C-alpha positions as CSV (number, residue, x, y, z in Angstrom):
1,M,112.0,-75.1,-5.4
2,R,111.3,-74.4,-9.1
3,L,108.5,-77.1,-9.1
4,R,107.0,-75.6,-6.0
5,A,107.1,-72.1,-7.4
6,A,105.5,-73.3,-10.6
7,A,102.7,-75.0,-8.6
8,L,102.0,-71.9,-6.6
9,T,101.9,-69.9,-9.8
10,T,99.4,-72.3,-11.4
11,S,97.2,-72.1,-8.3
12,A,97.3,-68.3,-8.4
13,V,96.2,-68.4,-12.0
14,L,93.4,-70.8,-11.3
15,L,92.1,-68.6,-8.4
16,T,92.3,-65.5,-10.6
17,L,90.3,-67.2,-13.3
18,G,87.7,-68.3,-10.8
19,A,88.5,-72.0,-10.8
20,A,88.1,-73.8,-7.4
21,P,91.1,-76.0,-6.7
22,G,90.3,-79.7,-6.0
23,I,86.9,-79.6,-7.7
24,D,86.2,-81.3,-11.0
25,S,85.9,-78.6,-13.7
26,G,83.2,-80.7,-15.3
27,A,81.0,-80.6,-12.2
28,P,77.7,-78.6,-12.3
29,L,78.4,-74.9,-11.8
30,P,77.0,-74.7,-8.2
31,E,79.4,-77.5,-7.1
32,R,82.3,-75.2,-8.3
33,M,81.1,-72.1,-6.5
34,A,82.5,-70.8,-3.2
35,D,79.1,-70.2,-1.8
36,T,75.5,-70.9,-2.9
37,G,73.6,-69.2,-0.1
38,G,73.0,-72.2,2.1
39,G,69.6,-73.2,0.5
40,S,68.7,-76.0,-1.8
41,Q,67.7,-73.8,-4.8
42,L,69.9,-71.4,-6.7
43,I,69.7,-69.2,-9.8
44,T,72.9,-68.4,-11.7
45,A,73.0,-65.4,-14.1
46,G,76.2,-65.7,-16.1
47,A,77.8,-63.6,-18.8
48,A,81.0,-64.2,-20.8
49,R,82.8,-61.1,-19.5
50,T,82.1,-57.8,-17.7
51,G,81.4,-56.0,-20.9
52,S,78.7,-58.4,-22.0
53,T,75.0,-57.4,-22.2
54,T,73.7,-61.0,-22.7
55,G,74.2,-64.4,-21.2
56,T,72.3,-67.2,-19.5
57,V,70.1,-67.6,-16.5
58,T,70.0,-71.2,-15.1
59,W,68.0,-72.4,-12.1
60,W,69.2,-75.3,-10.0
61,D,67.9,-77.8,-7.4
62,R,70.0,-79.5,-4.8
63,R,68.6,-82.9,-3.9
64,G,70.3,-85.9,-2.4
65,G,73.5,-83.9,-1.9
66,R,73.8,-83.0,-5.6
67,W,73.0,-80.0,-7.8
68,T,70.9,-80.6,-10.9
69,E,69.8,-78.1,-13.6
70,A,66.0,-77.4,-13.5
71,G,65.9,-75.0,-16.4
72,S,67.7,-72.2,-18.3
73,A,66.9,-69.2,-20.5
74,P,68.8,-66.5,-22.4
75,A,69.4,-63.5,-20.3
76,R,70.1,-59.7,-20.7
77,F,72.2,-57.6,-18.4
78,G,72.9,-53.9,-18.0
79,A,73.6,-51.7,-21.1
80,K,77.1,-51.0,-19.7
81,G,77.7,-54.7,-18.7
82,L,78.5,-56.0,-15.2
83,V,80.5,-54.7,-12.3
84,A,81.4,-56.0,-8.8
85,G,78.5,-55.2,-6.6
86,G,80.6,-53.7,-3.8
87,S,82.0,-51.0,-6.1
88,R,78.9,-50.3,-8.2
89,K,77.6,-46.8,-8.5
90,Q,73.9,-45.8,-9.1
91,G,72.9,-44.7,-12.5
92,T,75.7,-46.5,-14.4
93,N,73.5,-49.0,-16.2
94,T,75.6,-51.8,-14.8
95,T,74.5,-55.1,-13.3
96,P,76.0,-55.9,-9.9
97,T,77.8,-59.2,-9.6
98,G,77.6,-61.2,-6.4
99,L,75.5,-63.6,-4.4
100,Y,72.1,-62.3,-3.2
101,G,68.9,-63.3,-1.5
102,L,65.5,-63.0,-3.2
103,P,63.2,-61.2,-0.6
104,Y,60.0,-61.5,-2.6
105,A,58.4,-61.4,-6.0
106,F,56.0,-58.9,-7.5
107,G,54.1,-58.2,-10.7
108,I,51.7,-56.1,-12.7
109,S,50.1,-59.5,-13.7
110,A,48.6,-61.9,-11.2
111,R,50.8,-64.5,-9.5
112,P,51.4,-67.4,-11.9
113,T,49.2,-70.4,-11.2
114,G,51.1,-72.8,-9.0
115,A,53.7,-70.3,-7.7
116,A,54.3,-70.3,-3.9
117,Y,56.8,-67.5,-3.5
118,P,55.7,-64.3,-1.6
119,Y,54.2,-62.1,-4.3
120,R,53.1,-58.4,-4.2
121,R,50.6,-57.2,-6.9
122,V,51.5,-53.9,-8.5
123,T,48.9,-51.2,-8.2
124,P,48.8,-47.6,-9.6
125,E,50.2,-46.5,-6.2
126,S,53.2,-48.8,-6.3
127,W,56.7,-47.2,-6.5
128,W,60.3,-48.3,-6.0
129,C,62.1,-45.5,-4.3
130,Q,65.6,-44.8,-5.7
131,D,66.0,-41.3,-4.2
132,N,69.2,-41.2,-2.2
133,W,67.8,-38.6,0.2
134,S,64.7,-40.6,1.1
135,R,64.2,-42.7,4.2
136,A,62.5,-45.2,1.8
137,Y,65.6,-45.6,-0.4
138,N,65.7,-49.0,-2.2
139,R,62.2,-50.0,-1.0
140,W,58.7,-50.6,-2.4
141,T,56.5,-47.7,-1.3
142,E,52.8,-47.4,-1.6
143,P,52.0,-44.6,-2.0
144,R,55.2,-42.7,-2.8
145,P,56.3,-40.8,0.3
146,A,56.8,-37.0,0.2
147,D,60.6,-37.3,0.7
148,C,61.0,-39.6,-2.4
149,R,61.0,-37.7,-5.6
150,A,59.1,-39.2,-8.5
151,A,62.0,-38.3,-10.9
152,E,64.3,-40.4,-8.7
153,S,62.0,-43.4,-8.5
154,E,60.3,-46.1,-10.6
155,H,56.5,-46.0,-11.0
156,L,56.2,-49.8,-11.1
157,S,52.9,-50.0,-13.1
158,T,54.4,-48.1,-16.0
159,Y,57.0,-50.8,-16.6
160,D,55.1,-53.3,-18.7
161,P,56.1,-55.9,-19.9
162,Q,59.3,-55.7,-17.7
163,Y,57.4,-55.9,-14.4
164,A,54.7,-58.2,-15.5
165,H,56.5,-60.6,-13.2
166,A,59.8,-60.0,-11.2
167,L,61.9,-61.1,-8.3
168,V,63.5,-58.6,-6.0
169,V,67.3,-59.1,-5.9
170,G,68.7,-58.4,-2.5
171,F,71.5,-56.2,-3.8
172,N,72.1,-53.2,-1.4
173,Y,68.9,-54.2,0.3
174,D,69.4,-55.1,3.9
175,R,71.6,-52.1,4.8
176,P,71.4,-49.8,1.8
177,V,74.4,-47.7,0.9
178,R,73.3,-44.5,-0.6
179,G,74.6,-44.1,-4.2
180,R,75.3,-47.8,-4.7
181,G,72.1,-48.5,-6.5
182,A,68.5,-49.4,-6.0
183,G,65.8,-51.4,-7.7
184,I,67.7,-54.4,-9.0
185,F,65.4,-57.2,-10.1
186,L,65.2,-60.4,-12.1
187,H,62.3,-59.5,-14.5
188,V,60.8,-59.9,-17.9
189,N,62.6,-58.7,-21.0
190,G,62.0,-55.3,-22.4
191,R,63.2,-54.0,-25.7
192,G,67.0,-54.6,-25.1
193,A,69.6,-54.4,-22.4
194,T,68.6,-53.3,-18.9
195,A,69.4,-50.4,-16.7
196,G,71.2,-52.8,-14.3
197,C,68.7,-55.7,-13.7
198,V,68.8,-59.2,-15.2
199,S,66.0,-60.0,-17.6
200,V,64.6,-63.2,-19.2
201,P,61.7,-64.0,-21.6
202,R,58.3,-63.8,-20.0
203,D,57.7,-67.6,-20.1
204,A,61.0,-68.2,-18.4
205,M,60.1,-65.7,-15.6
206,R,56.8,-67.5,-15.0
207,R,58.6,-70.9,-14.9
208,I,61.1,-69.5,-12.4
209,L,58.3,-68.3,-10.1
210,R,56.6,-71.6,-10.3
211,W,59.9,-73.4,-9.4
212,A,61.0,-71.1,-6.5
213,E,60.0,-72.4,-3.1
214,P,60.6,-70.0,-0.1
215,G,61.3,-72.9,2.3
216,R,64.3,-73.9,0.1
217,R,65.9,-70.4,0.5
218,P,66.8,-69.7,-3.2
219,H,69.5,-67.2,-4.0
220,I,70.8,-65.6,-7.1
221,A,74.5,-65.5,-8.1
222,I,75.4,-63.0,-10.9
223,G,78.8,-63.1,-12.5
224,T,81.1,-63.9,-15.4
225,D,82.8,-67.0,-16.8
226,S,86.2,-66.0,-15.3
227,G,88.2,-63.3,-13.7
228,R,87.5,-61.3,-10.5
229,T,83.8,-61.4,-11.0
230,A,83.6,-65.1,-11.9
231,L,80.5,-67.0,-10.7
232,T,82.8,-69.6,-9.1
233,R,84.1,-66.9,-6.7
234,Y,80.7,-66.3,-5.1
């Protein structure tokens, strides 16, 4: 009985820390994750802990039944760290953890040569509505609708270099919950930590856009090394 209790305790600890039982701890990160979105491309954005503002973005390919690293870059997260996506609140400067789709890319600059991902070019009329009272909440709008206040939205063309190139992260996107947050992207670095997005150097962002193939259904997983927001839990 004591041995069984000890085994159960060990299993509980492993689950809490985000380790997946029965999987080699030295296997590539996607192999140790609970879900990778069902496609054959994946981006992981990992931080050491929820209070971190920096970490690493890695992009992966699945070929021949195995995940292999295609590239990586240093990353920045929200100025207030990371928080579970399901409990995030808008305006908290936190990056939501979880596994999300990547609906499309956009940018102030032209689509990088060789990139195939759906790409919208930013114009002076492009806005991302973050107004909780607007019907366009958490959507690209062009022009900005009357029910979407400018003070509660992002005028995309004014975010340079951040939105030189970006990927929309599908957080709170399909069925937006008011007050949870809007406008979460993977984008080019600004001066420091983000307001909740994930950012990487400009060259890395261009490499990611050239790598991403819509037919391979890439997703992004955002999380920490361990704990309740561990990448391996998503």
